[in-house]
mmCIF file as gemmi writes it, N, C-alpha and C atoms, coordinates in Angstrom:
data_model
loop_
_atom_site.group_PDB
_atom_site.id
_atom_site.type_symbol
_atom_site.label_atom_id
_atom_site.label_alt_id
_atom_site.label_comp_id
_atom_site.label_asym_id
_atom_site.label_entity_id
_atom_site.label_seq_id
_atom_site.pdbx_PDB_ins_code
_atom_site.Cartn_x
_atom_site.Cartn_y
_atom_site.Cartn_z
_atom_site.occupancy
_atom_site.B_iso_or_equiv
_atom_site.pdbx_formal_charge
_atom_site.auth_seq_id
_atom_site.auth_asym_id
_atom_site.pdbx_PDB_model_num
ATOM 1 N N . MET Axp A 1 ? -13.814 -21.408 -15.667 1 0 ? 1 A 1
ATOM 2 C CA . MET Axp A 1 ? -12.284 -22.041 -15.473 1 0 ? 1 A 1
ATOM 3 C C . MET Axp A 1 ? -12.597 -22.502 -13.735 1 0 ? 1 A 1
ATOM 4 N N . LYS Axp A 2 ? -12.005 -23.47 -13.933 1 0 ? 2 A 1
ATOM 5 C CA . LYS Axp A 2 ? -11.828 -24.257 -12.231 1 0 ? 2 A 1
ATOM 6 C C . LYS Axp A 2 ? -10.693 -23.597 -11.555 1 0 ? 2 A 1
ATOM 7 N N . ALA Axp A 3 ? -10.481 -23.58 -10.361 1 0 ? 3 A 1
ATOM 8 C CA . ALA Axp A 3 ? -9.504 -22.844 -9.431 1 0 ? 3 A 1
ATOM 9 C C . ALA Axp A 3 ? -8.278 -23.514 -9.97 1 0 ? 3 A 1
ATOM 10 N N . HIS Axp A 4 ? -8.152 -24.757 -9.9 1 0 ? 4 A 1
ATOM 11 C CA . HIS Axp A 4 ? -7.008 -25.347 -10.169 1 0 ? 4 A 1
ATOM 12 C C . HIS Axp A 4 ? -6.19 -25.053 -11.569 1 0 ? 4 A 1
ATOM 13 N N . GLU Axp A 5 ? -7.188 -24.69 -12.484 1 0 ? 5 A 1
ATOM 14 C CA . GLU Axp A 5 ? -6.463 -24.324 -13.575 1 0 ? 5 A 1
ATOM 15 C C . GLU Axp A 5 ? -6.269 -22.909 -13.746 1 0 ? 5 A 1
ATOM 16 N N . LEU Axp A 6 ? -6.938 -22.108 -13.18 1 0 ? 6 A 1
ATOM 17 C CA . LEU Axp A 6 ? -6.32 -20.806 -12.791 1 0 ? 6 A 1
ATOM 18 C C . LEU Axp A 6 ? -5.015 -20.741 -12.126 1 0 ? 6 A 1
ATOM 19 N N . ASP Axp A 7 ? -4.959 -21.336 -11.086 1 0 ? 7 A 1
ATOM 20 C CA . ASP Axp A 7 ? -3.784 -21.395 -10.365 1 0 ? 7 A 1
ATOM 21 C C . ASP Axp A 7 ? -2.301 -21.939 -11.332 1 0 ? 7 A 1
ATOM 22 N N . THR Axp A 8 ? -2.714 -22.987 -12.112 1 0 ? 8 A 1
ATOM 23 C CA . THR Axp A 8 ? -1.915 -23.6 -12.971 1 0 ? 8 A 1
ATOM 24 C C . THR Axp A 8 ? -1.31 -22.294 -13.924 1 0 ? 8 A 1
ATOM 25 N N . ARG Axp A 9 ? -2.342 -21.706 -14.442 1 0 ? 9 A 1
ATOM 26 C CA . ARG Axp A 9 ? -1.87 -20.758 -15.299 1 0 ? 9 A 1
ATOM 27 C C . ARG Axp A 9 ? -1.193 -19.611 -14.54 1 0 ? 9 A 1
ATOM 28 N N . PHE Axp A 10 ? -1.549 -19.351 -13.565 1 0 ? 10 A 1
ATOM 29 C CA . PHE Axp A 10 ? -1.075 -18.461 -12.561 1 0 ? 10 A 1
ATOM 30 C C . PHE Axp A 10 ? 0.41 -18.636 -12.324 1 0 ? 10 A 1
ATOM 31 N N . ASP Axp A 11 ? 0.555 -19.825 -11.92 1 0 ? 11 A 1
ATOM 32 C CA . ASP Axp A 11 ? 2.174 -20.412 -11.763 1 0 ? 11 A 1
ATOM 33 C C . ASP Axp A 11 ? 2.993 -20.474 -12.911 1 0 ? 11 A 1
ATOM 34 N N . GLU Axp A 12 ? 2.423 -20.533 -13.825 1 0 ? 12 A 1
ATOM 35 C CA . GLU Axp A 12 ? 3.401 -20.701 -15.266 1 0 ? 12 A 1
ATOM 36 C C . GLU Axp A 12 ? 3.37 -19.328 -15.78 1 0 ? 12 A 1
ATOM 37 N N . GLY Axp A 13 ? 2.841 -18.405 -15.263 1 0 ? 13 A 1
ATOM 38 C CA . GLY Axp A 13 ? 3.286 -16.829 -15.597 1 0 ? 13 A 1
ATOM 39 C C . GLY Axp A 13 ? 2.419 -16.458 -16.679 1 0 ? 13 A 1
ATOM 40 N N . ASP Axp A 14 ? 1.23 -17.324 -16.706 1 0 ? 14 A 1
ATOM 41 C CA . ASP Axp A 14 ? 0.168 -16.702 -17.81 1 0 ? 14 A 1
ATOM 42 C C . ASP Axp A 14 ? -0.5 -15.521 -17.323 1 0 ? 14 A 1
ATOM 43 N N . ASP Axp A 15 ? -0.98 -14.518 -18.234 1 0 ? 15 A 1
ATOM 44 C CA . ASP Axp A 15 ? -1.629 -13.181 -17.777 1 0 ? 15 A 1
ATOM 45 C C . ASP Axp A 15 ? -3.294 -13.93 -17.498 1 0 ? 15 A 1
ATOM 46 N N . ILE Axp A 16 ? -3.556 -13.82 -16.272 1 0 ? 16 A 1
ATOM 47 C CA . ILE Axp A 16 ? -5.127 -14.254 -15.913 1 0 ? 16 A 1
ATOM 48 C C . ILE Axp A 16 ? -5.961 -13.099 -15.875 1 0 ? 16 A 1
ATOM 49 N N . SER Axp A 17 ? -5.465 -11.835 -16.076 1 0 ? 17 A 1
ATOM 50 C CA . SER Axp A 17 ? -6.457 -10.877 -15.671 1 0 ? 17 A 1
ATOM 51 C C . SER Axp A 17 ? -7.711 -10.725 -16.251 1 0 ? 17 A 1
ATOM 52 N N . ASP Axp A 18 ? -7.761 -11.669 -17.706 1 0 ? 18 A 1
ATOM 53 C CA . ASP Axp A 18 ? -9.275 -11.338 -18.348 1 0 ? 18 A 1
ATOM 54 C C . ASP Axp A 18 ? -9.863 -12.504 -17.552 1 0 ? 18 A 1
ATOM 55 N N . GLU Axp A 19 ? -9.49 -13.303 -16.649 1 0 ? 19 A 1
ATOM 56 C CA . GLU Axp A 19 ? -10.315 -14.171 -16.068 1 0 ? 19 A 1
ATOM 57 C C . GLU Axp A 19 ? -10.96 -13.578 -14.782 1 0 ? 19 A 1
ATOM 58 N N . LEU Axp A 20 ? -10.438 -12.326 -14.359 1 0 ? 20 A 1
ATOM 59 C CA . LEU Axp A 20 ? -10.81 -11.76 -12.975 1 0 ? 20 A 1
ATOM 60 C C . LEU Axp A 20 ? -12.039 -10.629 -13.171 1 0 ? 20 A 1
ATOM 61 N N . ASP Axp A 21 ? -13.047 -10.609 -12.361 1 0 ? 21 A 1
ATOM 62 C CA . ASP Axp A 21 ? -13.843 -9.437 -12.249 1 0 ? 21 A 1
ATOM 63 C C . ASP Axp A 21 ? -13.171 -8.495 -11.172 1 0 ? 21 A 1
ATOM 64 N N . LEU Axp A 22 ? -12.317 -7.6 -11.794 1 0 ? 22 A 1
ATOM 65 C CA . LEU Axp A 22 ? -11.725 -6.782 -10.988 1 0 ? 22 A 1
ATOM 66 C C . LEU Axp A 22 ? -12.869 -5.72 -10.413 1 0 ? 22 A 1
ATOM 67 N N . ALA Axp A 23 ? -13.996 -5.728 -10.694 1 0 ? 23 A 1
ATOM 68 C CA . ALA Axp A 23 ? -14.741 -4.535 -10.427 1 0 ? 23 A 1
ATOM 69 C C . ALA Axp A 23 ? -15.498 -4.725 -9.01 1 0 ? 23 A 1
ATOM 70 N N . LYS Axp A 24 ? -15.208 -6.261 -8.503 1 0 ? 24 A 1
ATOM 71 C CA . LYS Axp A 24 ? -15.762 -6.657 -7.2 1 0 ? 24 A 1
ATOM 72 C C . LYS Axp A 24 ? -14.539 -6.904 -6.211 1 0 ? 24 A 1
ATOM 73 N N . ALA Axp A 25 ? -13.436 -6.672 -6.74 1 0 ? 25 A 1
ATOM 74 C CA . ALA Axp A 25 ? -12.083 -6.965 -5.866 1 0 ? 25 A 1
ATOM 75 C C . ALA Axp A 25 ? -11.958 -6.09 -4.92 1 0 ? 25 A 1
ATOM 76 N N . LYS Axp A 26 ? -11.781 -6.423 -3.428 1 0 ? 26 A 1
ATOM 77 C CA . LYS Axp A 26 ? -11.491 -5.876 -2.22 1 0 ? 26 A 1
ATOM 78 C C . LYS Axp A 26 ? -10.004 -6.066 -1.628 1 0 ? 26 A 1
ATOM 79 N N . ARG Axp A 27 ? -9.619 -5.55 -1.02 1 0 ? 27 A 1
ATOM 80 C CA . ARG Axp A 27 ? -8.245 -5.495 -0.246 1 0 ? 27 A 1
ATOM 81 C C . ARG Axp A 27 ? -8.689 -5.662 1.251 1 0 ? 27 A 1
ATOM 82 N N . PRO Axp A 28 ? -8.554 -6.824 1.968 1 0 ? 28 A 1
ATOM 83 C CA . PRO Axp A 28 ? -8.863 -7.028 3.166 1 0 ? 28 A 1
ATOM 84 C C . PRO Axp A 28 ? -7.956 -6.079 4.118 1 0 ? 28 A 1
ATOM 85 N N . LEU Axp A 29 ? -8.662 -5.582 5.133 1 0 ? 29 A 1
ATOM 86 C CA . LEU Axp A 29 ? -7.703 -4.606 6.17 1 0 ? 29 A 1
ATOM 87 C C . LEU Axp A 29 ? -7.115 -3.489 5.524 1 0 ? 29 A 1
ATOM 88 N N . ARG Axp A 30 ? -7.636 -3.138 4.297 1 0 ? 30 A 1
ATOM 89 C CA . ARG Axp A 30 ? -6.982 -1.965 3.708 1 0 ? 30 A 1
ATOM 90 C C . ARG Axp A 30 ? -8.13 -0.785 3.648 1 0 ? 30 A 1
ATOM 91 N N . LYS Axp A 31 ? -9.323 -1.004 4.042 1 0 ? 31 A 1
ATOM 92 C CA . LYS Axp A 31 ? -10.11 0.551 4.495 1 0 ? 31 A 1
ATOM 93 C C . LYS Axp A 31 ? -9.625 1.427 5.104 1 0 ? 31 A 1
ATOM 94 N N . GLN Axp A 32 ? -9.775 2.547 4.551 1 0 ? 32 A 1
ATOM 95 C CA . GLN Axp A 32 ? -9.202 3.749 4.989 1 0 ? 32 A 1
ATOM 96 C C . GLN Axp A 32 ? -9.907 4.691 5.521 1 0 ? 32 A 1
ATOM 97 N N . LYS Axp A 33 ? -9.425 5.257 6.757 1 0 ? 33 A 1
ATOM 98 C CA . LYS Axp A 33 ? -10.339 6.232 7.828 1 0 ? 33 A 1
ATOM 99 C C . LYS Axp A 33 ? -9.218 7.492 7.564 1 0 ? 33 A 1
ATOM 100 N N . ARG Axp A 34 ? -10.048 8.57 7.278 1 0 ? 34 A 1
ATOM 101 C CA . ARG Axp A 34 ? -9.341 9.857 7.48 1 0 ? 34 A 1
ATOM 102 C C . ARG Axp A 34 ? -9.118 10.44 8.947 1 0 ? 34 A 1
ATOM 103 N N . VAL Axp A 35 ? -7.825 10.833 9.39 1 0 ? 35 A 1
ATOM 104 C CA . VAL Axp A 35 ? -7.419 11.333 10.507 1 0 ? 35 A 1
ATOM 105 C C . VAL Axp A 35 ? -6.881 12.967 10.401 1 0 ? 35 A 1
ATOM 106 N N . ASN Axp A 36 ? -6.868 13.669 11.321 1 0 ? 36 A 1
ATOM 107 C CA . ASN Axp A 36 ? -6.213 14.781 11.229 1 0 ? 36 A 1
ATOM 108 C C . ASN Axp A 36 ? -5.094 14.678 12.32 1 0 ? 36 A 1
ATOM 109 N N . VAL Axp A 37 ? -3.996 15.084 11.899 1 0 ? 37 A 1
ATOM 110 C CA . VAL Axp A 37 ? -2.698 15.313 12.942 1 0 ? 37 A 1
ATOM 111 C C . VAL Axp A 37 ? -1.967 16.455 12.752 1 0 ? 37 A 1
ATOM 112 N N . ASP Axp A 38 ? -1.769 17.248 13.931 1 0 ? 38 A 1
ATOM 113 C CA . ASP Axp A 38 ? -1.106 18.224 13.628 1 0 ? 38 A 1
ATOM 114 C C . ASP Axp A 38 ? 0.377 18.285 14.052 1 0 ? 38 A 1
ATOM 115 N N . PHE Axp A 39 ? 1.075 18.836 13.046 1 0 ? 39 A 1
ATOM 116 C CA . PHE Axp A 39 ? 2.817 18.415 13.052 1 0 ? 39 A 1
ATOM 117 C C . PHE Axp A 39 ? 3.319 20.005 13.202 1 0 ? 39 A 1
ATOM 118 N N . PRO Axp A 40 ? 4.37 20.025 13.904 1 0 ? 40 A 1
ATOM 119 C CA . PRO Axp A 40 ? 5.129 21.26 13.923 1 0 ? 40 A 1
ATOM 120 C C . PRO Axp A 40 ? 5.693 21.66 12.847 1 0 ? 40 A 1
ATOM 121 N N . THR Axp A 41 ? 6.028 22.981 12.068 1 0 ? 41 A 1
ATOM 122 C CA . THR Axp A 41 ? 6.276 23.497 11.248 1 0 ? 41 A 1
ATOM 123 C C . THR Axp A 41 ? 7.653 22.651 10.589 1 0 ? 41 A 1
ATOM 124 N N . TRP Axp A 42 ? 8.699 22.637 11.557 1 0 ? 42 A 1
ATOM 125 C CA . TRP Axp A 42 ? 9.921 22.092 11.174 1 0 ? 42 A 1
ATOM 126 C C . TRP Axp A 42 ? 9.876 20.662 10.735 1 0 ? 42 A 1
ATOM 127 N N . MET Axp A 43 ? 8.892 19.902 11.077 1 0 ? 43 A 1
ATOM 128 C CA . MET Axp A 43 ? 8.625 18.566 10.792 1 0 ? 43 A 1
ATOM 129 C C . MET Axp A 43 ? 8.234 18.302 9.533 1 0 ? 43 A 1
ATOM 130 N N . LEU Axp A 44 ? 7.21 19.229 9.501 1 0 ? 44 A 1
ATOM 131 C CA . LEU Axp A 44 ? 6.509 19.157 7.94 1 0 ? 44 A 1
ATOM 132 C C . LEU Axp A 44 ? 7.58 19.637 6.806 1 0 ? 44 A 1
ATOM 133 N N . ASP Axp A 45 ? 8.453 20.431 7.377 1 0 ? 45 A 1
ATOM 134 C CA . ASP Axp A 45 ? 9.57 20.822 6.179 1 0 ? 45 A 1
ATOM 135 C C . ASP Axp A 45 ? 10.539 19.726 5.975 1 0 ? 45 A 1
ATOM 136 N N . SER Axp A 46 ? 10.74 18.92 7.145 1 0 ? 46 A 1
ATOM 137 C CA . SER Axp A 46 ? 11.693 17.825 6.84 1 0 ? 46 A 1
ATOM 138 C C . SER Axp A 46 ? 10.949 16.693 6.029 1 0 ? 46 A 1
ATOM 139 N N . LEU Axp A 47 ? 9.671 16.413 6.303 1 0 ? 47 A 1
ATOM 140 C CA . LEU Axp A 47 ? 8.963 15.252 5.492 1 0 ? 47 A 1
ATOM 141 C C . LEU Axp A 47 ? 8.993 15.832 4.123 1 0 ? 47 A 1
ATOM 142 N N . ASP Axp A 48 ? 8.582 17.162 3.796 1 0 ? 48 A 1
ATOM 143 C CA . ASP Axp A 48 ? 8.615 17.479 2.331 1 0 ? 48 A 1
ATOM 144 C C . ASP Axp A 48 ? 9.909 17.311 1.579 1 0 ? 48 A 1
ATOM 145 N N . ARG Axp A 49 ? 10.847 17.845 2.352 1 0 ? 49 A 1
ATOM 146 C CA . ARG Axp A 49 ? 12.242 17.292 1.98 1 0 ? 49 A 1
ATOM 147 C C . ARG Axp A 49 ? 12.46 15.934 1.377 1 0 ? 49 A 1
ATOM 148 N N . GLU Axp A 50 ? 12.018 15.115 2.281 1 0 ? 50 A 1
ATOM 149 C CA . GLU Axp A 50 ? 12.494 13.53 2.494 1 0 ? 50 A 1
ATOM 150 C C . GLU Axp A 50 ? 11.415 13.337 1.242 1 0 ? 50 A 1
ATOM 151 N N . ALA Axp A 51 ? 10.269 13.67 1.261 1 0 ? 51 A 1
ATOM 152 C CA . ALA Axp A 51 ? 9.154 13.207 0.304 1 0 ? 51 A 1
ATOM 153 C C . ALA Axp A 51 ? 9.595 13.567 -1.155 1 0 ? 51 A 1
ATOM 154 N N . ALA Axp A 52 ? 10.156 14.796 -1.377 1 0 ? 52 A 1
ATOM 155 C CA . ALA Axp A 52 ? 10.816 15.257 -2.805 1 0 ? 52 A 1
ATOM 156 C C . ALA Axp A 52 ? 11.961 14.501 -3.283 1 0 ? 52 A 1
ATOM 157 N N . ARG Axp A 53 ? 12.67 14.072 -1.936 1 0 ? 53 A 1
ATOM 158 C CA . ARG Axp A 53 ? 13.91 13.595 -2.401 1 0 ? 53 A 1
ATOM 159 C C . ARG Axp A 53 ? 13.571 11.916 -3.121 1 0 ? 53 A 1
ATOM 160 N N . LEU Axp A 54 ? 12.5 11.447 -2.498 1 0 ? 54 A 1
ATOM 161 C CA . LEU Axp A 54 ? 11.853 10.215 -2.944 1 0 ? 54 A 1
ATOM 162 C C . LEU Axp A 54 ? 10.924 10.236 -4.126 1 0 ? 54 A 1
ATOM 163 N N . GLY Axp A 55 ? 10.443 11.439 -4.287 1 0 ? 55 A 1
ATOM 164 C CA . GLY Axp A 55 ? 9.357 11.298 -5.441 1 0 ? 55 A 1
ATOM 165 C C . GLY Axp A 55 ? 8.23 10.828 -4.94 1 0 ? 55 A 1
ATOM 166 N N . VAL Axp A 56 ? 7.766 11.278 -3.589 1 0 ? 56 A 1
ATOM 167 C CA . VAL Axp A 56 ? 6.532 10.46 -3.439 1 0 ? 56 A 1
ATOM 168 C C . VAL Axp A 56 ? 5.733 11.869 -2.765 1 0 ? 56 A 1
ATOM 169 N N . THR Axp A 57 ? 4.56 11.75 -2.15 1 0 ? 57 A 1
ATOM 170 C CA . THR Axp A 57 ? 3.863 12.896 -1.509 1 0 ? 57 A 1
ATOM 171 C C . THR Axp A 57 ? 4.137 12.838 0.03 1 0 ? 57 A 1
ATOM 172 N N . ARG Axp A 58 ? 3.979 13.905 0.752 1 0 ? 58 A 1
ATOM 173 C CA . ARG Axp A 58 ? 4.07 13.734 2.162 1 0 ? 58 A 1
ATOM 174 C C . ARG Axp A 58 ? 3.295 12.518 2.861 1 0 ? 58 A 1
ATOM 175 N N . GLN Axp A 59 ? 1.964 12.583 2.506 1 0 ? 59 A 1
ATOM 176 C CA . GLN Axp A 59 ? 1.087 11.502 2.799 1 0 ? 59 A 1
ATOM 177 C C . GLN Axp A 59 ? 1.717 10.179 2.557 1 0 ? 59 A 1
ATOM 178 N N . SER Axp A 60 ? 2.344 9.847 1.608 1 0 ? 60 A 1
ATOM 179 C CA . SER Axp A 60 ? 2.998 8.762 1.269 1 0 ? 60 A 1
ATOM 180 C C . SER Axp A 60 ? 4.075 8.2 2.052 1 0 ? 60 A 1
ATOM 181 N N . ILE Axp A 61 ? 5.089 9.264 2.468 1 0 ? 61 A 1
ATOM 182 C CA . ILE Axp A 61 ? 6.008 9.085 3.344 1 0 ? 61 A 1
ATOM 183 C C . ILE Axp A 61 ? 5.646 8.958 4.794 1 0 ? 61 A 1
ATOM 184 N N . ILE Axp A 62 ? 4.734 9.736 5.177 1 0 ? 62 A 1
ATOM 185 C CA . ILE Axp A 62 ? 4.036 9.472 6.609 1 0 ? 62 A 1
ATOM 186 C C . ILE Axp A 62 ? 3.65 8.085 6.561 1 0 ? 62 A 1
ATOM 187 N N . LYS Axp A 63 ? 2.873 7.494 5.811 1 0 ? 63 A 1
ATOM 188 C CA . LYS Axp A 63 ? 2.298 6.035 5.903 1 0 ? 63 A 1
ATOM 189 C C . LYS Axp A 63 ? 3.332 4.99 5.673 1 0 ? 63 A 1
ATOM 190 N N . ILE Axp A 64 ? 4.467 5.36 4.891 1 0 ? 64 A 1
ATOM 191 C CA . ILE Axp A 64 ? 5.432 4.265 4.704 1 0 ? 64 A 1
ATOM 192 C C . ILE Axp A 64 ? 6.172 4.324 5.935 1 0 ? 64 A 1
ATOM 193 N N . TRP Axp A 65 ? 6.665 5.394 6.596 1 0 ? 65 A 1
ATOM 194 C CA . TRP Axp A 65 ? 7.379 5.381 7.652 1 0 ? 65 A 1
ATOM 195 C C . TRP Axp A 65 ? 6.406 4.836 9.001 1 0 ? 65 A 1
ATOM 196 N N . LEU Axp A 66 ? 5.291 5.255 8.934 1 0 ? 66 A 1
ATOM 197 C CA . LEU Axp A 66 ? 4.413 4.618 10.342 1 0 ? 66 A 1
ATOM 198 C C . LEU Axp A 66 ? 4.157 3.214 10.098 1 0 ? 66 A 1
ATOM 199 N N . ALA Axp A 67 ? 4.146 2.921 8.735 1 0 ? 67 A 1
ATOM 200 C CA . ALA Axp A 67 ? 4.027 1.019 8.469 1 0 ? 67 A 1
ATOM 201 C C . ALA Axp A 67 ? 5.257 0.567 8.673 1 0 ? 67 A 1
ATOM 202 N N . GLU Axp A 68 ? 6.483 1.158 8.502 1 0 ? 68 A 1
ATOM 203 C CA . GLU Axp A 68 ? 7.784 0.438 8.906 1 0 ? 68 A 1
ATOM 204 C C . GLU Axp A 68 ? 7.706 0.405 10.287 1 0 ? 68 A 1
ATOM 205 N N . ARG Axp A 69 ? 7.634 1.35 10.848 1 0 ? 69 A 1
ATOM 206 C CA . ARG Axp A 69 ? 7.573 1.491 12.477 1 0 ? 69 A 1
ATOM 207 C C . ARG Axp A 69 ? 6.643 0.339 13.319 1 0 ? 69 A 1
ATOM 208 N N . LEU Axp A 70 ? 5.478 0.512 12.928 1 0 ? 70 A 1
ATOM 209 C CA . LEU Axp A 70 ? 4.472 -0.585 13.344 1 0 ? 70 A 1
ATOM 210 C C . LEU Axp A 70 ? 4.956 -2.218 12.963 1 0 ? 70 A 1
ATOM 211 N N . GLU Axp A 71 ? 5.614 -2.071 11.674 1 0 ? 71 A 1
ATOM 212 C CA . GLU Axp A 71 ? 5.851 -3.632 11.622 1 0 ? 71 A 1
ATOM 213 C C . GLU Axp A 71 ? 7.039 -4.079 12.256 1 0 ? 71 A 1
ATOM 214 N N . GLN Axp A 72 ? 7.874 -3.301 12.701 1 0 ? 72 A 1
ATOM 215 C CA . GLN Axp A 72 ? 9.075 -3.452 13.72 1 0 ? 72 A 1
ATOM 216 C C . GLN Axp A 72 ? 8.425 -3.903 15.103 1 0 ? 72 A 1
ATOM 217 N N . HIS Axp A 73 ? 7.457 -3.324 15.537 1 0 ? 73 A 1
ATOM 218 C CA . HIS Axp A 73 ? 7.133 -3.429 16.768 1 0 ? 73 A 1
ATOM 219 C C . HIS Axp A 73 ? 5.88 -4.593 16.656 1 0 ? 73 A 1
ATOM 220 N N . HIS Axp A 74 ? 5.405 -4.776 15.883 1 0 ? 74 A 1
ATOM 221 C CA . HIS Axp A 74 ? 4.225 -5.593 15.648 1 0 ? 74 A 1
ATOM 222 C C . HIS Axp A 74 ? 4.399 -6.661 14.44 1 0 ? 74 A 1
ATOM 223 N N . PRO Axp A 75 ? 5.438 -7.515 13.973 1 0 ? 75 A 1
ATOM 224 C CA . PRO Axp A 75 ? 5.541 -7.968 12.753 1 0 ? 75 A 1
ATOM 225 C C . PRO Axp A 75 ? 4.305 -9.149 12.715 1 0 ? 75 A 1
ATOM 226 N N . HIS Axp A 76 ? 3.878 -9.524 11.198 1 0 ? 76 A 1
ATOM 227 C CA . HIS Axp A 76 ? 2.763 -9.892 11.407 1 0 ? 76 A 1
ATOM 228 C C . HIS Axp A 76 ? 3.189 -11.793 11.635 1 0 ? 76 A 1
């Protein structure tokens, strides 16, 4: 299938997932690296309460909040 045909089908709302080789898909600038951060207990308790309220993990809430703050200071 030619690229313009794929674009047309996508723009028309067709399901094009069968045309994609997702085994080779990559997310640029999304490579992850593990870091260790020490937090005071009160902060972890607050993070856990907020994460539970939103139905997400502690790690997710930390990433979401950091991403929001970084976007405020350095918008794309």
